[in-house]
PDB file with SEQRES, HELIX, SHEET and CRYST1 records, atoms N, CA, C and O in Angstrom:
SEQRES   1 A   66  MET ALA ALA GLU ALA GLY ILE SER PRO SER THR VAL GLY          
SEQRES   2 A   66  ARG ILE TRP ARG ARG ASN GLY LEU LYS PRO HIS ARG THR          
SEQRES   3 A   66  LYS THR PHE LYS LEU SER ASN ASP LYS ASP PHE GLU CYS          
SEQRES   4 A   66  LYS PHE TRP ASP VAL ILE GLY LEU TYR LEU ASP PRO PRO          
SEQRES   5 A   66  GLU ASN ALA VAL VAL LEU CYS CYS ASP GLU LYS THR GLN          
SEQRES   6 A   66  CYS                                                          
HELIX    1 AA1 ALA A    2  ALA A    5  1                                   4    
HELIX    2 AA2 PRO A    9  ARG A   18  1                                  10    
HELIX    3 AA3 PHE A   37  LEU A   49  1                                  13    
CRYST1    1.000    1.000    1.000  90.00  90.00  90.00 P 1           1          
ATOM      1  N   MET A   1     -43.004  13.096  52.653  1.00  0.00           N  
ATOM      2  CA  MET A   1     -42.318  12.078  51.909  1.00  0.00           C  
ATOM      3  C   MET A   1     -42.112  10.835  52.779  1.00  0.00           C  
ATOM      4  O   MET A   1     -42.249   9.702  52.316  1.00  0.00           O  
ATOM      5  N   ALA A   2     -41.783  11.074  54.035  1.00  0.00           N  
ATOM      6  CA  ALA A   2     -41.548   9.944  54.944  1.00  0.00           C  
ATOM      7  C   ALA A   2     -42.804   9.087  55.084  1.00  0.00           C  
ATOM      8  O   ALA A   2     -42.738   7.860  55.008  1.00  0.00           O  
ATOM      9  N   ALA A   3     -43.941   9.738  55.287  1.00  0.00           N  
ATOM     10  CA  ALA A   3     -45.193   9.000  55.451  1.00  0.00           C  
ATOM     11  C   ALA A   3     -45.533   8.225  54.175  1.00  0.00           C  
ATOM     12  O   ALA A   3     -45.975   7.077  54.236  1.00  0.00           O  
ATOM     13  N   GLU A   4     -45.329   8.848  53.049  1.00  0.00           N  
ATOM     14  CA  GLU A   4     -45.629   8.186  51.760  1.00  0.00           C  
ATOM     15  C   GLU A   4     -44.732   6.968  51.539  1.00  0.00           C  
ATOM     16  O   GLU A   4     -45.172   5.950  51.004  1.00  0.00           O  
ATOM     17  N   ALA A   5     -43.453   7.085  51.963  1.00  0.00           N  
ATOM     18  CA  ALA A   5     -42.508   5.982  51.776  1.00  0.00           C  
ATOM     19  C   ALA A   5     -42.560   4.967  52.915  1.00  0.00           C  
ATOM     20  O   ALA A   5     -41.981   3.885  52.817  1.00  0.00           O  
ATOM     21  N   GLY A   6     -43.265   5.326  54.006  1.00  0.00           N  
ATOM     22  CA  GLY A   6     -43.369   4.411  55.141  1.00  0.00           C  
ATOM     23  C   GLY A   6     -42.093   4.339  55.974  1.00  0.00           C  
ATOM     24  O   GLY A   6     -41.793   3.303  56.568  1.00  0.00           O  
ATOM     25  N   ILE A   7     -41.342   5.441  56.019  1.00  0.00           N  
ATOM     26  CA  ILE A   7     -40.113   5.508  56.815  1.00  0.00           C  
ATOM     27  C   ILE A   7     -40.161   6.753  57.703  1.00  0.00           C  
ATOM     28  O   ILE A   7     -41.056   7.586  57.565  1.00  0.00           O  
ATOM     29  N   SER A   8     -39.207   6.872  58.602  1.00  0.00           N  
ATOM     30  CA  SER A   8     -39.213   8.011  59.514  1.00  0.00           C  
ATOM     31  C   SER A   8     -38.647   9.273  58.825  1.00  0.00           C  
ATOM     32  O   SER A   8     -37.855   9.172  57.888  1.00  0.00           O  
ATOM     33  N   PRO A   9     -39.059  10.447  59.298  1.00  0.00           N  
ATOM     34  CA  PRO A   9     -38.522  11.695  58.745  1.00  0.00           C  
ATOM     35  C   PRO A   9     -36.992  11.778  58.874  1.00  0.00           C  
ATOM     36  O   PRO A   9     -36.325  12.314  57.988  1.00  0.00           O  
ATOM     37  N   SER A  10     -36.443  11.256  59.961  1.00  0.00           N  
ATOM     38  CA  SER A  10     -34.983  11.307  60.118  1.00  0.00           C  
ATOM     39  C   SER A  10     -34.283  10.433  59.071  1.00  0.00           C  
ATOM     40  O   SER A  10     -33.188  10.765  58.619  1.00  0.00           O  
ATOM     41  N   THR A  11     -34.906   9.330  58.689  1.00  0.00           N  
ATOM     42  CA  THR A  11     -34.338   8.478  57.639  1.00  0.00           C  
ATOM     43  C   THR A  11     -34.330   9.224  56.306  1.00  0.00           C  
ATOM     44  O   THR A  11     -33.358   9.157  55.554  1.00  0.00           O  
ATOM     45  N   VAL A  12     -35.414   9.930  56.023  1.00  0.00           N  
ATOM     46  CA  VAL A  12     -35.471  10.736  54.798  1.00  0.00           C  
ATOM     47  C   VAL A  12     -34.339  11.760  54.819  1.00  0.00           C  
ATOM     48  O   VAL A  12     -33.637  11.933  53.823  1.00  0.00           O  
ATOM     49  N   GLY A  13     -34.160  12.441  55.957  1.00  0.00           N  
ATOM     50  CA  GLY A  13     -33.092  13.431  56.087  1.00  0.00           C  
ATOM     51  C   GLY A  13     -31.712  12.831  55.851  1.00  0.00           C  
ATOM     52  O   GLY A  13     -30.878  13.421  55.165  1.00  0.00           O  
ATOM     53  N   ARG A  14     -31.479  11.667  56.420  1.00  0.00           N  
ATOM     54  CA  ARG A  14     -30.177  10.990  56.225  1.00  0.00           C  
ATOM     55  C   ARG A  14     -29.945  10.637  54.757  1.00  0.00           C  
ATOM     56  O   ARG A  14     -28.847  10.814  54.231  1.00  0.00           O  
ATOM     57  N   ILE A  15     -30.978  10.144  54.115  1.00  0.00           N  
ATOM     58  CA  ILE A  15     -30.854   9.783  52.687  1.00  0.00           C  
ATOM     59  C   ILE A  15     -30.560  11.033  51.865  1.00  0.00           C  
ATOM     60  O   ILE A  15     -29.694  11.010  50.991  1.00  0.00           O  
ATOM     61  N   TRP A  16     -31.274  12.121  52.138  1.00  0.00           N  
ATOM     62  CA  TRP A  16     -31.034  13.369  51.400  1.00  0.00           C  
ATOM     63  C   TRP A  16     -29.608  13.860  51.605  1.00  0.00           C  
ATOM     64  O   TRP A  16     -28.926  14.214  50.643  1.00  0.00           O  
ATOM     65  N   ARG A  17     -29.153  13.882  52.868  1.00  0.00           N  
ATOM     66  CA  ARG A  17     -27.784  14.355  53.155  1.00  0.00           C  
ATOM     67  C   ARG A  17     -26.741  13.473  52.473  1.00  0.00           C  
ATOM     68  O   ARG A  17     -25.788  13.978  51.879  1.00  0.00           O  
ATOM     69  N   ARG A  18     -26.920  12.169  52.560  1.00  0.00           N  
ATOM     70  CA  ARG A  18     -25.969  11.229  51.970  1.00  0.00           C  
ATOM     71  C   ARG A  18     -25.834  11.439  50.463  1.00  0.00           C  
ATOM     72  O   ARG A  18     -24.759  11.242  49.896  1.00  0.00           O  
ATOM     73  N   ASN A  19     -26.919  11.834  49.829  1.00  0.00           N  
ATOM     74  CA  ASN A  19     -26.925  12.011  48.375  1.00  0.00           C  
ATOM     75  C   ASN A  19     -26.826  13.475  47.933  1.00  0.00           C  
ATOM     76  O   ASN A  19     -26.954  13.785  46.748  1.00  0.00           O  
ATOM     77  N   GLY A  20     -26.599  14.363  48.897  1.00  0.00           N  
ATOM     78  CA  GLY A  20     -26.437  15.778  48.560  1.00  0.00           C  
ATOM     79  C   GLY A  20     -27.709  16.436  48.040  1.00  0.00           C  
ATOM     80  O   GLY A  20     -27.648  17.410  47.289  1.00  0.00           O  
ATOM     81  N   LEU A  21     -28.856  15.903  48.440  1.00  0.00           N  
ATOM     82  CA  LEU A  21     -30.122  16.473  47.980  1.00  0.00           C  
ATOM     83  C   LEU A  21     -30.560  17.604  48.900  1.00  0.00           C  
ATOM     84  O   LEU A  21     -30.465  17.494  50.122  1.00  0.00           O  
ATOM     85  N   LYS A  22     -31.038  18.689  48.306  1.00  0.00           N  
ATOM     86  CA  LYS A  22     -31.526  19.847  49.072  1.00  0.00           C  
ATOM     87  C   LYS A  22     -32.826  20.318  48.439  1.00  0.00           C  
ATOM     88  O   LYS A  22     -32.856  21.342  47.756  1.00  0.00           O  
ATOM     89  N   PRO A  23     -33.900  19.570  48.666  1.00  0.00           N  
ATOM     90  CA  PRO A  23     -35.164  19.905  47.999  1.00  0.00           C  
ATOM     91  C   PRO A  23     -35.732  21.260  48.411  1.00  0.00           C  
ATOM     92  O   PRO A  23     -36.592  21.801  47.716  1.00  0.00           O  
ATOM     93  N   HIS A  24     -35.270  21.810  49.520  1.00  0.00           N  
ATOM     94  CA  HIS A  24     -35.755  23.107  49.967  1.00  0.00           C  
ATOM     95  C   HIS A  24     -35.124  24.250  49.183  1.00  0.00           C  
ATOM     96  O   HIS A  24     -35.564  25.395  49.295  1.00  0.00           O  
ATOM     97  N   ARG A  25     -34.104  23.955  48.395  1.00  0.00           N  
ATOM     98  CA  ARG A  25     -33.454  24.977  47.588  1.00  0.00           C  
ATOM     99  C   ARG A  25     -33.967  24.874  46.161  1.00  0.00           C  
ATOM    100  O   ARG A  25     -34.157  23.775  45.638  1.00  0.00           O  
ATOM    101  N   THR A  26     -34.183  25.993  45.550  1.00  0.00           N  
ATOM    102  CA  THR A  26     -34.684  25.983  44.180  1.00  0.00           C  
ATOM    103  C   THR A  26     -33.586  26.374  43.212  1.00  0.00           C  
ATOM    104  O   THR A  26     -32.642  27.075  43.577  1.00  0.00           O  
ATOM    105  N   LYS A  27     -33.713  25.923  41.993  1.00  0.00           N  
ATOM    106  CA  LYS A  27     -32.755  26.274  40.957  1.00  0.00           C  
ATOM    107  C   LYS A  27     -33.457  27.024  39.839  1.00  0.00           C  
ATOM    108  O   LYS A  27     -33.058  26.945  38.677  1.00  0.00           O  
ATOM    109  N   THR A  28     -34.498  27.748  40.196  1.00  0.00           N  
ATOM    110  CA  THR A  28     -35.232  28.508  39.198  1.00  0.00           C  
ATOM    111  C   THR A  28     -35.208  29.980  39.557  1.00  0.00           C  
ATOM    112  O   THR A  28     -34.966  30.347  40.707  1.00  0.00           O  
ATOM    113  N   PHE A  29     -35.454  30.798  38.592  1.00  0.00           N  
ATOM    114  CA  PHE A  29     -35.496  32.242  38.801  1.00  0.00           C  
ATOM    115  C   PHE A  29     -36.858  32.632  39.344  1.00  0.00           C  
ATOM    116  O   PHE A  29     -37.887  32.195  38.829  1.00  0.00           O  
ATOM    117  N   LYS A  30     -36.865  33.448  40.375  1.00  0.00           N  
ATOM    118  CA  LYS A  30     -38.119  33.906  40.950  1.00  0.00           C  
ATOM    119  C   LYS A  30     -38.214  35.417  40.782  1.00  0.00           C  
ATOM    120  O   LYS A  30     -37.261  36.145  41.058  1.00  0.00           O  
ATOM    121  N   LEU A  31     -39.362  35.872  40.332  1.00  0.00           N  
ATOM    122  CA  LEU A  31     -39.581  37.304  40.217  1.00  0.00           C  
ATOM    123  C   LEU A  31     -40.047  37.867  41.550  1.00  0.00           C  
ATOM    124  O   LEU A  31     -40.692  37.178  42.340  1.00  0.00           O  
ATOM    125  N   SER A  32     -39.718  39.103  41.780  1.00  0.00           N  
ATOM    126  CA  SER A  32     -40.108  39.788  43.005  1.00  0.00           C  
ATOM    127  C   SER A  32     -41.608  40.070  43.006  1.00  0.00           C  
ATOM    128  O   SER A  32     -42.222  40.221  41.950  1.00  0.00           O  
ATOM    129  N   ASN A  33     -42.182  40.138  44.185  1.00  0.00           N  
ATOM    130  CA  ASN A  33     -43.584  40.536  44.342  1.00  0.00           C  
ATOM    131  C   ASN A  33     -43.725  42.042  44.510  1.00  0.00           C  
ATOM    132  O   ASN A  33     -44.835  42.558  44.641  1.00  0.00           O  
ATOM    133  N   ASP A  34     -42.600  42.742  44.504  1.00  0.00           N  
ATOM    134  CA  ASP A  34     -42.586  44.203  44.667  1.00  0.00           C  
ATOM    135  C   ASP A  34     -43.384  44.845  43.532  1.00  0.00           C  
ATOM    136  O   ASP A  34     -43.132  44.567  42.360  1.00  0.00           O  
ATOM    137  N   LYS A  35     -44.345  45.704  43.879  1.00  0.00           N  
ATOM    138  CA  LYS A  35     -45.175  46.341  42.853  1.00  0.00           C  
ATOM    139  C   LYS A  35     -44.359  47.262  41.953  1.00  0.00           C  
ATOM    140  O   LYS A  35     -44.776  47.545  40.830  1.00  0.00           O  
ATOM    141  N   ASP A  36     -43.209  47.735  42.419  1.00  0.00           N  
ATOM    142  CA  ASP A  36     -42.342  48.611  41.630  1.00  0.00           C  
ATOM    143  C   ASP A  36     -41.184  47.850  40.980  1.00  0.00           C  
ATOM    144  O   ASP A  36     -40.226  48.460  40.506  1.00  0.00           O  
ATOM    145  N   PHE A  37     -41.273  46.525  40.959  1.00  0.00           N  
ATOM    146  CA  PHE A  37     -40.170  45.708  40.453  1.00  0.00           C  
ATOM    147  C   PHE A  37     -39.785  46.064  39.022  1.00  0.00           C  
ATOM    148  O   PHE A  37     -38.602  46.233  38.728  1.00  0.00           O  
ATOM    149  N   GLU A  38     -40.758  46.179  38.135  1.00  0.00           N  
ATOM    150  CA  GLU A  38     -40.432  46.432  36.726  1.00  0.00           C  
ATOM    151  C   GLU A  38     -39.693  47.755  36.554  1.00  0.00           C  
ATOM    152  O   GLU A  38     -38.724  47.832  35.799  1.00  0.00           O  
ATOM    153  N   CYS A  39     -40.142  48.782  37.241  1.00  0.00           N  
ATOM    154  CA  CYS A  39     -39.476  50.087  37.160  1.00  0.00           C  
ATOM    155  C   CYS A  39     -38.031  49.991  37.659  1.00  0.00           C  
ATOM    156  O   CYS A  39     -37.115  50.517  37.026  1.00  0.00           O  
ATOM    157  N   LYS A  40     -37.836  49.325  38.782  1.00  0.00           N  
ATOM    158  CA  LYS A  40     -36.493  49.149  39.342  1.00  0.00           C  
ATOM    159  C   LYS A  40     -35.627  48.306  38.411  1.00  0.00           C  
ATOM    160  O   LYS A  40     -34.441  48.585  38.234  1.00  0.00           O  
ATOM    161  N   PHE A  41     -36.222  47.277  37.822  1.00  0.00           N  
ATOM    162  CA  PHE A  41     -35.523  46.399  36.889  1.00  0.00           C  
ATOM    163  C   PHE A  41     -34.943  47.211  35.736  1.00  0.00           C  
ATOM    164  O   PHE A  41     -33.761  47.083  35.417  1.00  0.00           O  
ATOM    165  N   TRP A  42     -35.773  48.047  35.108  1.00  0.00           N  
ATOM    166  CA  TRP A  42     -35.311  48.830  33.969  1.00  0.00           C  
ATOM    167  C   TRP A  42     -34.293  49.884  34.383  1.00  0.00           C  
ATOM    168  O   TRP A  42     -33.408  50.221  33.597  1.00  0.00           O  
ATOM    169  N   ASP A  43     -34.397  50.413  35.601  1.00  0.00           N  
ATOM    170  CA  ASP A  43     -33.380  51.354  36.103  1.00  0.00           C  
ATOM    171  C   ASP A  43     -32.015  50.682  36.154  1.00  0.00           C  
ATOM    172  O   ASP A  43     -31.014  51.274  35.749  1.00  0.00           O  
ATOM    173  N   VAL A  44     -31.972  49.458  36.646  1.00  0.00           N  
ATOM    174  CA  VAL A  44     -30.701  48.731  36.745  1.00  0.00           C  
ATOM    175  C   VAL A  44     -30.166  48.395  35.353  1.00  0.00           C  
ATOM    176  O   VAL A  44     -28.976  48.566  35.090  1.00  0.00           O  
ATOM    177  N   ILE A  45     -31.036  47.920  34.465  1.00  0.00           N  
ATOM    178  CA  ILE A  45     -30.607  47.611  33.094  1.00  0.00           C  
ATOM    179  C   ILE A  45     -30.055  48.867  32.429  1.00  0.00           C  
ATOM    180  O   ILE A  45     -29.057  48.805  31.711  1.00  0.00           O  
ATOM    181  N   GLY A  46     -30.695  49.993  32.664  1.00  0.00           N  
ATOM    182  CA  GLY A  46     -30.231  51.259  32.096  1.00  0.00           C  
ATOM    183  C   GLY A  46     -28.818  51.616  32.539  1.00  0.00           C  
ATOM    184  O   GLY A  46     -28.053  52.179  31.757  1.00  0.00           O  
ATOM    185  N   LEU A  47     -28.463  51.299  33.773  1.00  0.00           N  
ATOM    186  CA  LEU A  47     -27.102  51.564  34.252  1.00  0.00           C  
ATOM    187  C   LEU A  47     -26.070  50.758  33.477  1.00  0.00           C  
ATOM    188  O   LEU A  47     -24.979  51.250  33.186  1.00  0.00           O  
ATOM    189  N   TYR A  48     -26.414  49.533  33.147  1.00  0.00           N  
ATOM    190  CA  TYR A  48     -25.485  48.691  32.380  1.00  0.00           C  
ATOM    191  C   TYR A  48     -25.384  49.147  30.926  1.00  0.00           C  
ATOM    192  O   TYR A  48     -24.298  49.152  30.347  1.00  0.00           O  
ATOM    193  N   LEU A  49     -26.518  49.531  30.338  1.00  0.00           N  
ATOM    194  CA  LEU A  49     -26.529  49.913  28.935  1.00  0.00           C  
ATOM    195  C   LEU A  49     -25.957  51.312  28.697  1.00  0.00           C  
ATOM    196  O   LEU A  49     -25.340  51.563  27.662  1.00  0.00           O  
ATOM    197  N   ASP A  50     -26.158  52.210  29.643  1.00  0.00           N  
ATOM    198  CA  ASP A  50     -25.703  53.594  29.477  1.00  0.00           C  
ATOM    199  C   ASP A  50     -25.268  54.150  30.839  1.00  0.00           C  
ATOM    200  O   ASP A  50     -25.958  54.992  31.414  1.00  0.00           O  
ATOM    201  N   PRO A  51     -24.125  53.680  31.354  1.00  0.00           N  
ATOM    202  CA  PRO A  51     -23.694  54.127  32.686  1.00  0.00           C  
ATOM    203  C   PRO A  51     -23.300  55.603  32.682  1.00  0.00           C  
ATOM    204  O   PRO A  51     -22.807  56.113  31.675  1.00  0.00           O  
ATOM    205  N   PRO A  52     -23.516  56.287  33.803  1.00  0.00           N  
ATOM    206  CA  PRO A  52     -23.075  57.679  33.907  1.00  0.00           C  
ATOM    207  C   PRO A  52     -21.551  57.749  33.742  1.00  0.00           C  
ATOM    208  O   PRO A  52     -20.843  56.792  34.055  1.00  0.00           O  
ATOM    209  N   GLU A  53     -21.062  58.872  33.258  1.00  0.00           N  
ATOM    210  CA  GLU A  53     -19.624  59.037  33.048  1.00  0.00           C  
ATOM    211  C   GLU A  53     -18.877  58.867  34.370  1.00  0.00           C  
ATOM    212  O   GLU A  53     -19.300  59.385  35.403  1.00  0.00           O  
ATOM    213  N   ASN A  54     -17.764  58.137  34.326  1.00  0.00           N  
ATOM    214  CA  ASN A  54     -16.911  57.866  35.495  1.00  0.00           C  
ATOM    215  C   ASN A  54     -17.627  57.080  36.593  1.00  0.00           C  
ATOM    216  O   ASN A  54     -17.220  57.127  37.754  1.00  0.00           O  
ATOM    217  N   ALA A  55     -18.670  56.373  36.240  1.00  0.00           N  
ATOM    218  CA  ALA A  55     -19.419  55.614  37.241  1.00  0.00           C  
ATOM    219  C   ALA A  55     -18.866  54.195  37.362  1.00  0.00           C  
ATOM    220  O   ALA A  55     -18.313  53.637  36.415  1.00  0.00           O  
ATOM    221  N   VAL A  56     -19.031  53.643  38.535  1.00  0.00           N  
ATOM    222  CA  VAL A  56     -18.727  52.237  38.771  1.00  0.00           C  
ATOM    223  C   VAL A  56     -20.066  51.554  39.021  1.00  0.00           C  
ATOM    224  O   VAL A  56     -20.805  51.949  39.922  1.00  0.00           O  
ATOM    225  N   VAL A  57     -20.378  50.544  38.240  1.00  0.00           N  
ATOM    226  CA  VAL A  57     -21.637  49.825  38.390  1.00  0.00           C  
ATOM    227  C   VAL A  57     -21.339  48.477  39.003  1.00  0.00           C  
ATOM    228  O   VAL A  57     -20.613  47.674  38.417  1.00  0.00           O  
ATOM    229  N   LEU A  58     -21.891  48.216  40.180  1.00  0.00           N  
ATOM    230  CA  LEU A  58     -21.680  46.953  40.891  1.00  0.00           C  
ATOM    231  C   LEU A  58     -22.995  46.185  40.929  1.00  0.00           C  
ATOM    232  O   LEU A  58     -24.074  46.774  40.879  1.00  0.00           O  
ATOM    233  N   CYS A  59     -22.888  44.875  41.017  1.00  0.00           N  
ATOM    234  CA  CYS A  59     -24.071  44.032  41.102  1.00  0.00           C  
ATOM    235  C   CYS A  59     -23.837  42.969  42.179  1.00  0.00           C  
ATOM    236  O   CYS A  59     -22.741  42.419  42.298  1.00  0.00           O  
ATOM    237  N   CYS A  60     -24.875  42.692  42.953  1.00  0.00           N  
ATOM    238  CA  CYS A  60     -24.773  41.604  43.923  1.00  0.00           C  
ATOM    239  C   CYS A  60     -26.106  40.874  43.955  1.00  0.00           C  
ATOM    240  O   CYS A  60     -27.157  41.471  43.726  1.00  0.00           O  
ATOM    241  N   ASP A  61     -26.054  39.590  44.238  1.00  0.00           N  
ATOM    242  CA  ASP A  61     -27.263  38.802  44.330  1.00  0.00           C  
ATOM    243  C   ASP A  61     -27.880  38.959  45.702  1.00  0.00           C  
ATOM    244  O   ASP A  61     -27.182  39.093  46.708  1.00  0.00           O  
ATOM    245  N   GLU A  62     -29.208  38.941  45.724  1.00  0.00           N  
ATOM    246  CA  GLU A  62     -29.899  38.969  47.008  1.00  0.00           C  
ATOM    247  C   GLU A  62     -29.854  37.578  47.619  1.00  0.00           C  
ATOM    248  O   GLU A  62     -29.702  36.578  46.916  1.00  0.00           O  
ATOM    249  N   LYS A  63     -29.986  37.533  48.916  1.00  0.00           N  
ATOM    250  CA  LYS A  63     -30.086  36.258  49.595  1.00  0.00           C  
ATOM    251  C   LYS A  63     -31.424  35.633  49.218  1.00  0.00           C  
ATOM    252  O   LYS A  63     -32.448  36.315  49.234  1.00  0.00           O  
ATOM    253  N   THR A  64     -31.430  34.360  48.884  1.00  0.00           N  
ATOM    254  CA  THR A  64     -32.653  33.702  48.457  1.00  0.00           C  
ATOM    255  C   THR A  64     -33.699  33.695  49.561  1.00  0.00           C  
ATOM    256  O   THR A  64     -33.375  33.638  50.747  1.00  0.00           O  
ATOM    257  N   GLN A  65     -34.929  33.751  49.156  1.00  0.00           N  
ATOM    258  CA  GLN A  65     -36.092  33.676  50.041  1.00  0.00           C  
ATOM    259  C   GLN A  65     -36.230  34.851  50.996  1.00  0.00           C  
ATOM    260  O   GLN A  65     -36.936  34.746  52.000  1.00  0.00           O  
ATOM    261  N   CYS A  66     -35.581  35.949  50.709  1.00  0.00           N  
ATOM    262  CA  CYS A  66     -35.722  37.143  51.572  1.00  0.00           C  
ATOM    263  C   CYS A  66     -36.597  38.163  50.889  1.00  0.00           C  
ATOM    264  O   CYS A  66     -36.842  39.235  51.442  1.00  0.00           O  
TER     265      CYS A  66                                                      
END                                                                             
C-alpha cells in the first residue's frame, strides 16, 4: 500500500493506527481445513440440540488464525 500511495510503510502504519484500522484482522467466518470438521461440527450441534442428562455444555471461541 505504501509503494502504491508513494509514502513510507511507517506512514501507512501511523495512518492506520490513528484511524483504528486493522486490515490484518478479518470480520468474516472461516471454515476449518480439518478433514473431520463436518463430523465434529455435527457432534457439537448435537450437544446443544439434545444434551446428555445433567450435562453442562460450554462453548469457547478459538483464537483466530490458529
